[in-house]
C-alpha positions, 0 to 999 in steps of 0.5 A: 500500500502507498505509504502516504495512504497508509498513514492517512488510514491510520490517522482517520482510524484514530480520529474515528476511534476517538469520536466514538469513545466517551470523553473519559475514554478518549482522554485515556486513549489520547496519550497512546494514540499520539505516541503511536502517531509520533512513531509513524511520523518519525519513521515516515519523515526519516524515509522521505527526508528532503535532504536540504542543507541548513540555510539562513536566508535572512528573511528573504521573501519567497513569492508564489503566483497563484490563480484565485480558483485554487488559492484555498488549496495552496495558501492560508493567511490565518488559522481558522480551525478548518483542518486543511486551511490550518495545515497549509498555514502551519506548513508555511510557518514551519518552512519559514522558521527553518530557513528564516524566510517569508512565504507570501502568495500573490493571488490573481484571476488570470496568471497568463496576464501576470506572467506576460507583464512580468516577463516583458518587464524582466522583473524577478517577482515570483519564485514559482508560478502555479496555474491550470496545466493546459493553460501553462501548456498553451503558454509554452509558445510565449517562451516564458519558462525555465527548464525546471531541471536547472533549479538546484535542490529539486529532486523529481524522484521524491514522492511529492512529485508524481513521477508518472506526470513528471516523466511524461512531461519531460522531453529532451531532458527539459521539464517546463511544467511539473506537479508537486504536492505544494499545491493540493489542487492537482489532487483535487482535480482528479477524475473519478466516478461517484457511485450511489450505494443506496441505489446499488442496494435497491437493485441488489448489485454486487459490492462495488468495492469488491468489483474494483479491488478484484480488477473487474471494474471495466466498461462491460461490467459497468454496462452489466450493473448500470444499464438495467437502471432506468425509471420514469420517476415523474411519469411523464413518458419522457426521458428527462433529468427527473428520471432515474438512470444508471449512468450520467455524464456530459459531452463537454469533457467526459468522452475524451477523458474516458478514452484516457481511462481506457488507456488511449494516448494522443502521443506515445513515447518511443524507445529513443525518447521521441513521441509518436502520434498514436491518436488514430487507431482501431482501438480508438474507433472501438472506444468511440463506437462504444461511447456513441452507442452508450450516449445516444442509444442506451435508455439508462444513460443520460448524457447532455451538453452541459458541464458537470452533468454527471455530478448534478444528476448524482446530487439529485439522487437520480443516477447510480453512477455519475462521472465526476472529479474528486473536488466535487465532493466538497461542492455539496456531496459531502454534506448530502444524505446520499450514501456514496462511494468514490471509485475509479473510472472503469478500465476498457477491459481486464487486460488493461490491468490498471485504473487510469485517472486523468487530471482536469485541464484546470488542475494545478501545475507549476513553472519557473519563469525566465526572470527568476533570479536566485535559483538556489533560494527558489529550489530550496524553499519549493522543495521544502514546501512540497515535502512538508505538504506531503507530510502534513497537508495531504493527510489533512486534504484526505480528512477534509475531502472524506469527512467524518461521515466517510472516515468509517468507510475504509473502502473509500480510502482504498478507492482514493489510493487507486485513483491517485496511483493511476494519475497520468497526463498525456504529453499531447494533452498538456501541450496540444492546446485547443483547436483554436490554437491549431492543436486540440487533438486531446479534446476532439473526442468530445465533439466526435461522440456528441456528433456522428461518431465518425473518428476517421473523417474528423481526424483526417481533416485536422491531422495536418494542422495538428502535426504542424502545431506539435512540431512547433511544440517539440521545437520549443524543447529541442531549441531550448538553451539554459539561461 
């Protein structure tokens, strides 16, 4: 089991035990539990030491540029008593005391505008910049970024950098965009599926946790369990949102991410380190055919051209399964009366062997700007912040997301582990931009499934523009020179 998840399970089990005991019993057990926790913490910290040198930066300021929509998952101005907020606040104070520095955040609505202004003026204002990963990928064309591998003390082999993501986004030894635990938002924006356990019981379905753990949660299994779930609840004879469904999703973004969960790729890395366009193949044609049939012809599937439709239907209690993201738990589901499970999106078939989770295009990622001055300072403080987040904030995040209601349900923790361990990013997804920029292959599936399902003609019409755009992207890596 992932060490981070194991420590989270231990903490949540302790919290549950304390909540279930009377006041006197809780007081008696606290000392032993704290000692146990201390032991685990010491062992964990020994394993994940950040290996940073002792430094006194004389009160120097480390400034992060953060988009407003993720600020609450990356920074905290004061203690409020809320678990995650206080963990973020204490993380910053811990690093400040350790290195005699001041950590501040500049929060803006549009990081792209701020990056443009800063790089144009040559100002060394930000030690790190955070923004949505696809937006950062589009801005590669502006030549604003440093190769993160030039920054001293960053160790991308450490567990606070998701290695699958970092490795996928590196080309010719250059890593412009990366993800770290300094921003919990990269976890928050991970795709998943919500499962209504009350409806599953009503329809006498198998335990979904067992299905997932046994590696049997596939598209065919989802059909078997979900396609018999339809009821005209409001009795109007029309399939509408007032009825009950087996599956709910949207045309806006779900079809493309479903193909990723099926193991499809836009670009595939070759043995020589280059990438090959693998967007169009027989496997994709079969996947699109399946999705088109599900969304257009199956009575038990409700798919509409509206953002977050799977979540909205799930909140109404009108679907057994709703395509969603982890962050949607905090939109209202956590406080609802629905007995829900958080599970990975299904595999294409059992031969796939691993559940794959896509991060939304707005998931937080990071870059260093070329205007950065003191790289040693930036590297040491970022590494310390990411490591401290890994030790403390990730645990607080799980506690915050799952809440006491779900602490008693260890099954959800197992599922979260599978979801997070399966996180991936396709190079073409991050750097391929949108069709309006000349790229966009990663998002074509949404329009294809919404339309007539014809992958072949859609791809052929756009192939040349896509190849030209990606040639320019690769050139940015190949022609990069160390600053």
